[in-house]
C-alpha positions, 0 to 999 in steps of 0.5 A: 595570533590576533588579540582576544582570539584563541586558537586550538592547534592539535597535531593530526594523529594517524587516524585523523590523517586517514579520515582526511585521505578518505574524504579526499578519495570520496570527493575524487570518486564523485567527480568533485574536489569537495565531498558531498555534505552528508559525507563531510558531516559524517567525517566531521563526526568522526573527527570530533570524537577523535579530537575530544577523546571519545575512543569508545564511541569512535570504535563503535562507529567504526565497527558499525560500518564494518559489521553487517547489521542484524535484521532487527537493527534494520527494522528498528531503524526503518520503523523509527526514521523520520522519512518513513514515518512522515511519508508512509501510513502506519499500516503500510510500515507494518505490512512491509515489516510483516512480509519481510519477517514472514518470508525469512521465517518460512525459509528458516522454519521459524514456527509462529504461534497463531491466535494462542492468546487466552480468551475469556469467552470461548465462543468469541474465539471460535468466531474467528473463522479466518486468519490473515496471511501475516497473522495476529499482532502477537504472532507478528511480534513473536516472528519479528523477535525470532527473525531479528536475531539473524544477520542481514546477509541472509537476504539473498537471491537463493532465499527468494527461490526457496520462498517461492518453492515453499509457497507454491508447495503450500498452495493457496489460502481460501476463506471459509465463505469462498466456494470453488467448483470441483473442476477448478480445485487442485488435485493430486498435488498439482495446482489448478490454473486459478490456484496457481494464479492466486499463489503467484499473486500472493507471492508477488504482493509479499515480495513487493512489501518486503522489498519496499524496506530497501526501496531504491526508486520509491515515489514516496520515500525515494532511495533508501539504500543510497550510501549518501542520501539513504537512511541506512548509510550508517550501516554496512549493507551486504552485496547479497541484498541486491540479489534479494531485491532483483531476483526474478519471480513472475511476470506481472499480470495484466489488468483484469477487466471488471465484471459487473455483478448480476441482477440476481446478486444485486437483488439479493442485497437490495431485498434485505435492506429494509430489515438491515435498516431496522435491525442494524441502522449504522451498518445500513448507513455504511452500506448505503454510503459505499454503494451510492457514493463510492467512498472507501471504507477508511473514508466513510467510517469516520465521516463527519457531518461538517464534511457535507457542503452545498455547492453548485450542482447540489450537495457534496461530501468533501473527502479529506483528512478530518483528524480521525481518518487519514483522508484520501490516498493522494492526500488531496481533497475530493468532492463526491456528490451525494443524492438529496434522497440519501442525504435526507435519509442520513439526516433522519437517521442521525444518531451522533452529533459528530459522526455520520455513523454512530456507535463507539470508536471501536465499532467504526474502526474495527467492526463496521467493515466486518458487519457490512461483509457479514450482511453481504455474505448472509445474502449469498455474496460470493465475490472475494471483496465486499465493501470495496466491491460496492465502490467498484460497482459504483464506478462501473455505473458512473462509467456507463452513464458518463462514458468518461474514464476521466470522470470516473478517475476524479470521482473515485479519487484514483491517483493514476489514470491507468488504474481507472482504464484497466478496470473500467475501459471495457464498459465504455463503448468506442465512439463512432465518427466519420472519416475525419480526413474525408474533406481535406484537399486531395483525399479520396473522398474529396468530391472536387477534382484537383484541376478545378481547384487549381484553376 
């Protein structure tokens, strides 16, 4: 032994030898002499616990690898993992968890109390005329507590089949303001075509969110169930989980072509604007921004005055993360042109030194979208979407005037060209042009004989 250097020699115990043998087997299985860094790190953790005498911690780690975890353990790990929190919005994480617990609760008959929270004002409670599919926050918390007690092995292909049957038997959910003609309503327990389509779309969306917790090829979070690079490598995932992820449900429908609102529909909205401006100026500003710039609701509710810039070609709104909102969906800044008339009108109506739309934070966050929707419903607006429908109408007008789907994609901030094409392609006239090959040598339309050309 060298001078001044201490060495600790420990006789390998049988448990350590088994771990070392497992490490070599892992390396051979991956086609390499050395195991991957993640496997080596985990094995070193086990070795350290064995050498230092942490028997309880070592046994706990072994049991965790052998035991199938509960759904609550998986949800807590998913919600708190760094990769998930840094790549997904809180609303997306919440939607994925709510969808999974809703599916399990439906199949196991776990009843969830909705809107049972005491309310001081009965009238305010009565105004809640519609309930989201996932329920309130209190209902979602209760449902997660009950579902979380079940083992993860309950997620299998049979659950998918059972859930699909239950949702189809339950039928579609309609909002109070949605009006359906009598000939399109389901009769005698048999779903009509539109109702069946609506149920299938709901099922497809809920399964997509639930399966996102166990994604294996996500563009945002990658492979979550990989035994080496996944976030659940410390747990034992049952084989039945793959059936839950891959069980066939329905074919994905094609893109539905956008139908521009009629002149009557738009006229009823525009005729009520002077009164809206006088009685609810902040709602008026939100409506005008959505209709004249195509901004999403999340992009306009916390729009700040310092996001307005003068550039070549006029004034622009720079859509970005300003600290109060989450920015664009693609996280890239997007310039959106604003007309001089609208900008001057907003300046004249300024009510807040920071935000374009005045009022409290709670008003902008929770009440603005509902207030705009209430105004549109009061003008006999029958379409399912309200604020987002104004954005789609704006995109249709841009497509009609520019005749360019690429321009529409950039202005609206679509991450994929397919989204723009599937919605607005029908609004673009196919260009007319002459036969491009008519003037090429040897073509049928070539006026010059071939012999003359050779000569």
